[in-house]
ZAMARGU-4260 file (C-alpha; in steps of 0.2 Angstrom, whole numbers, plus 5000, padded with zeros to 4 digits):
<rodrens>
0) 4662/3912/4253 | 4658/3905/4270 | 4641/3905/4278 | 4641/3911/4297 | 4628/3911/4310
5) 4627/3923/4325 | 4610/3919/4333 | 4597/3922/4319 | 4609/3932/4309 | 4616/3923/4293
10) 4631/3932/4285 | 4645/3928/4273 | 4664/3930/4274 | 4679/3927/4263 | 4690/3913/4271
15) 4705/3922/4262 | 4702/3938/4272 | 4700/3930/4289 | 4718/3926/4289 | 4721/3944/4293
20) 4717/3946/4312 | 4717/3965/4310 | 4703/3965/4298 | 4684/3963/4300 | 4672/3961/4285
25) 4656/3953/4281 | 4641/3953/4269 | 4623/3952/4277 | 4609/3941/4271 | 4590/3943/4273
30) 4591/3934/4289 | 4591/3940/4307 | 4583/3958/4306 | 4567/3966/4312 | 4560/3972/4295
35) 4543/3966/4289 | 4535/3962/4272 | 4546/3962/4257 | 4559/3970/4267 | 4560/3955/4278
40) 4570/3954/4288 | 4588/3961/4288 | 4585/3976/4276 | 4600/3988/4276 | 4594/4000/4263
45) 4591/4018/4270 | 4582/4023/4254 | 4571/4008/4252 | 4555/4015/4260 | 4557/4004/4276
50) 4554/4012/4293 | 4570/4020/4298 | 4568/4013/4316 | 4569/3995/4308 | 4584/4000/4297
55) 4594/4007/4312 | 4590/3992/4322 | 4596/3981/4308 | 4612/3990/4307 | 4614/3989/4326
60) 4611/3970/4325 | 4623/3967/4311 | 4637/3978/4318 | 4635/3968/4334 | 4637/3952/4324
65) 4653/3958/4316 | 4660/3967/4332 | 4661/3984/4325 | 4654/4001/4331 | 4638/4007/4322
70) 4643/4025/4325 | 4658/4022/4314 | 4648/4016/4299 | 4652/4026/4283 | 4639/4023/4270
75) 4642/4025/4252 | 4628/4036/4243 | 4627/4025/4228 | 4625/4032/4210 | 4630/4017/4199
80) 4646/4027/4194 | 4665/4026/4197 | 4667/4040/4210 | 4679/4034/4224 | 4681/4043/4241
85) 4696/4042/4253 | 4687/4041/4270 | 4693/4050/4286 | 4688/4050/4304 | 4677/4065/4301
90) 4666/4055/4290 | 4661/4043/4304 | 4642/4041/4304 | 4639/4048/4287 | 4623/4042/4279
95) 4617/4032/4295 | 4620/4041/4311 | 4620/4058/4303 | 4616/4065/4285 | 4627/4060/4270
100) 4643/4071/4270 | 4647/4067/4252 | 4637/4063/4236 | 4638/4051/4221 | 4650/4039/4228
105) 4652/4020/4224 | 4669/4016/4231 | 4676/4019/4249 | 4694/4018/4254 | 4703/4021/4271
110) 4718/4018/4281 | 4709/4024/4297 | 4706/4010/4310 | 4689/4008/4317 | 4679/4016/4302
115) 4667/4004/4295 | 4666/4006/4276 | 4649/4001/4270 | 4639/3999/4254 | 4622/3991/4250
120) 4618/3978/4237 | 4603/3969/4229 | 4611/3961/4213 | 4625/3973/4210 | 4643/3966/4214
125) 4651/3970/4231 | 4670/3971/4229 | 4681/3970/4245 | 4699/3976/4245 | 4713/3974/4258
130) 4731/3978/4258 | 4738/3970/4274 | 4755/3978/4271 | 4749/3996/4270 | 4734/3992/4281
135) 4722/4000/4268 | 4704/3993/4266 | 4690/3997/4253 | 4674/3992/4246 | 4666/3996/4229
140) 4648/3995/4223 | 4650/3988/4205 | 4634/3987/4196 | 4634/3984/4177 | 4637/4003/4174
145) 4651/4004/4187 | 4659/3988/4180 | 4659/3995/4163 | 4667/4011/4170 | 4680/3999/4178
150) 4677/4005/4196 | 4687/3990/4203 | 4702/3994/4193 | 4701/4012/4198 | 4700/4007/4216
155) 4717/3998/4214 | 4724/4014/4205 | 4718/4024/4220 | 4726/4012/4232 | 4742/4014/4223
160) 4742/4033/4221 | 4735/4038/4237 | 4741/4025/4249 | 4757/4018/4241 | 4750/4001/4239
165) 4759/3987/4229 | 4747/3977/4218 | 4755/3961/4223 | 4749/3964/4241 | 4731/3969/4237
170) 4718/3955/4241 | 4701/3956/4233 | 4685/3948/4236 | 4670/3948/4224 | 4655/3945/4234
175) 4637/3938/4231 | 4628/3947/4216 | 4618/3942/4201 | 4627/3928/4191 | 4629/3925/4173
180) 4615/3912/4175 | 4602/3927/4178 | 4610/3943/4171 | 4602/3944/4153 | 4605/3961/4145
185) 4600/3969/4128 | 4612/3972/4114 | 4615/3990/4118 | 4622/3985/4136 | 4632/3971/4129
190) 4641/3983/4117 | 4646/3994/4131 | 4656/3980/4139 | 4665/3976/4122 | 4674/3992/4124
195) 4684/3983/4138 | 4698/3977/4126 | 4706/3966/4138 | 4692/3954/4140 | 4695/3936/4134
200) 4683/3922/4129 | 4670/3916/4142 | 4663/3933/4149 | 4646/3932/4139 | 4634/3920/4131
205) 4625/3925/4115 | 4607/3920/4116 | 4604/3922/4097 | 4589/3933/4101 | 4598/3950/4102
210) 4601/3947/4121 | 4616/3941/4130 | 4620/3933/4147 | 4635/3943/4155 | 4647/3936/4168
215) 4650/3952/4179 | 4662/3942/4190 | 4673/3937/4176 | 4673/3955/4169 | 4678/3962/4186
220) 4692/3948/4188 | 4699/3953/4171 | 4698/3972/4176 | 4708/3968/4192 | 4721/3957/4183
225) 4723/3970/4170 | 4728/3982/4184 | 4741/3970/4191 | 4731/3961/4204 | 4738/3943/4206
230) 4724/3930/4201 | 4728/3920/4217 | 4724/3935/4227 | 4706/3937/4220 | 4692/3927/4228
235) 4675/3925/4220 | 4660/3920/4230 | 4651/3911/4216 | 4634/3915/4225 | 4620/3922/4213
240) 4608/3933/4223 | 4594/3930/4210 | 4595/3911/4211 | 4595/3913/4230 | 4582/3927/4233
245) 4575/3918/4248 | 4591/3921/4257 | 4598/3937/4248 | 4589/3952/4241 | 4588/3952/4222
250) 4581/3967/4212 | 4578/3956/4197 | 4570/3942/4206 | 4558/3953/4215 | 4555/3966/4201
255) 4561/3979/4213 | 4551/3975/4229 | 4565/3971/4241 | 4577/3978/4253 | 4596/3977/4252
260) 4611/3968/4260 | 4626/3977/4266 | 4644/3974/4264 | 4656/3980/4278 | 4675/3981/4280
265) 4685/3988/4294 | 4703/3989/4300 | 4703/3984/4319 | 4709/3997/4331 | 4725/3993/4340
270) 4722/3985/4357 | 4724/3998/4371 | 4738/3994/4383 | 4733/3992/4401 | 4740/4005/4413
275) 4751/3999/4427
</rodrens>
């Protein structure tokens, strides 16, 4: 991913996505907000215990950075599952400017221009989706449980079924999250992953002590290609949040004393024609 600066705000984008002029996307960092303490400074987590005024100001700052309308933000009320919602204009503001309008959702999809699909992260994997032909955008929160439940693959299936997308046109970006270098799990978690029969060598390292290091990026890549996504249409950030906890919030690195980053994706509204 590419680092970008807007004033004091540091954020990340996929160069592969920036070729589409009708798409806006970004992934925030810890830099450029107004929160204090271990929430410092760009905390985007509405349920983290930070002052709500700080969170709203952070969203305003980051939305201004990306050039999107904060009133059009639709937050995913995360549950570490595989529930996906097709978002409509009636959902605008859900979870931020007004109460959550739906529950237990880790994936958002839309073809409505202007809506800002948003999910928050602090080690879990952000997965961005865009079909430039059908003009469909999405974001998934893929923690290890969501990864085992194949939420990334189910997002692809929903794009096909609900919006008529062709897998060859879908582009996917796998954003900053905990890397294999830091994601050590116990044997019971490891065996949950082994149920994904399409996984090939290289997705884990056996530490010979009953623990394993797991590469969530490789697992999600395999899930996507199993659903027909072209390998050349998948971008992987390669940025570990745990290794970079001074710039990115990491649950594991801070033992839970942290804020969250936000991933946002939005289809641009058509330019208004000037009246004569």
